[in-house]
Every structure is written in structure tokens, then in C-alpha cells.
C-alpha positions, 0 to 999 in steps of 0.5 A, spaced: 305 281 039 310 279 045 313 285 049 320 283 051 320 279 057 324 274 061 322 267 064 325 264 070 323 257 069 323 256 076 316 260 077 312 256 071 308 251 074 310 244 072 305 239 070 306 231 069 303 227 063 303 219 063 307 216 056 306 209 054 312 208 058 315 213 063 312 220 063 313 227 061 313 234 065 311 240 062 312 248 064 308 252 059 307 259 057 302 261 052 301 267 048 296 268 043 299 264 037 305 261 040 306 256 046 313 256 049 315 250 053 320 246 057 319 239 057 323 233 061 322 226 059 323 221 064 328 215 063 324 210 059 319 215 056 315 213 050 309 218 048 302 215 048 300 218 041 302 220 034 302 228 033 301 232 027 302 239 030 308 243 028 314 244 033 321 247 033 324 243 038 331 244 041 335 238 046 337 242 052 340 236 055 340 228 054 338 225 048 331 223 045 328 219 038 323 222 034 319 217 030 316 218 024 309 214 022 313 213 015 318 209 018 323 215 019 327 215 026 331 221 028 336 221 034 337 228 037 342 229 042 344 235 046 345 241 042 341 239 036 334 241 034 328 239 029 323 243 026 317 241 022 310 244 020 303 242 022 302 236 017 297 230 018 301 226 013 307 226 017 305 224 024 311 223 029 312 221 037 318 221 041 321 217 046 327 217 050 331 211 054 335 216 059 331 222 059 332 229 056 330 236 057 327 240 051 325 247 049 319 247 044 316 252 041 310 251 037 303 255 035 299 257 029 305 260 025 307 253 023 300 251 020 301 249 013 
């Protein structure tokens, strides 16, 4: 259970994570079964790993591309989202040419 709570994202610590190219910054709130993040990709960002975890991803600003291991490519722009459950058979990674800001929710509720 999560009680009503507001978040001032300016007060959440920022961590930086290197990509294959560029970097991502993350601000994370962790609840028991749910993780909520504000993630920013630098220009020329490319993730350095495939991910099989489920996410609900909303593009707040900018644009990014979600690459699927099966060859699928999905470009998401400001105001768009994607949703996917945990799936070892459909890993994905992100890249962004110009940078973007994403709001991401994930956790155990997305397990298949």
C-alpha cells in the first residue's frame, strides 16, 4: 500500500549511469513492489545492455527509440508511452539522438 504522497523531484537524489554512448541520470523512489523513476538520457545515448524487465514508460520531453531484440524499432516522442510486461523472450534497449526525459514505473506487478 502506498499512502497519498506528493513528490518534489528536485529533492530526489540523482545518479548517473554510463551507456554504451552517452549517459542516463536517474531519480528513483522505491516502494515495496513498485519503483518510480524520472530518467533523462543525454544526447547520443545508447543503453549498454538488453533489458527483459517490464516497464510503463512515458516520454515527458524529447524523443527516444526502443529497440527490440526481434528487430522491432519504435520511436516515441513527447506525450507517447509504451507498456510491456517482464518477458525474457522480448528484450529491449533504448537510445536517444537528442536526449529525452522519461517517467518510468515498474515492479513486481509487471511479472508474467
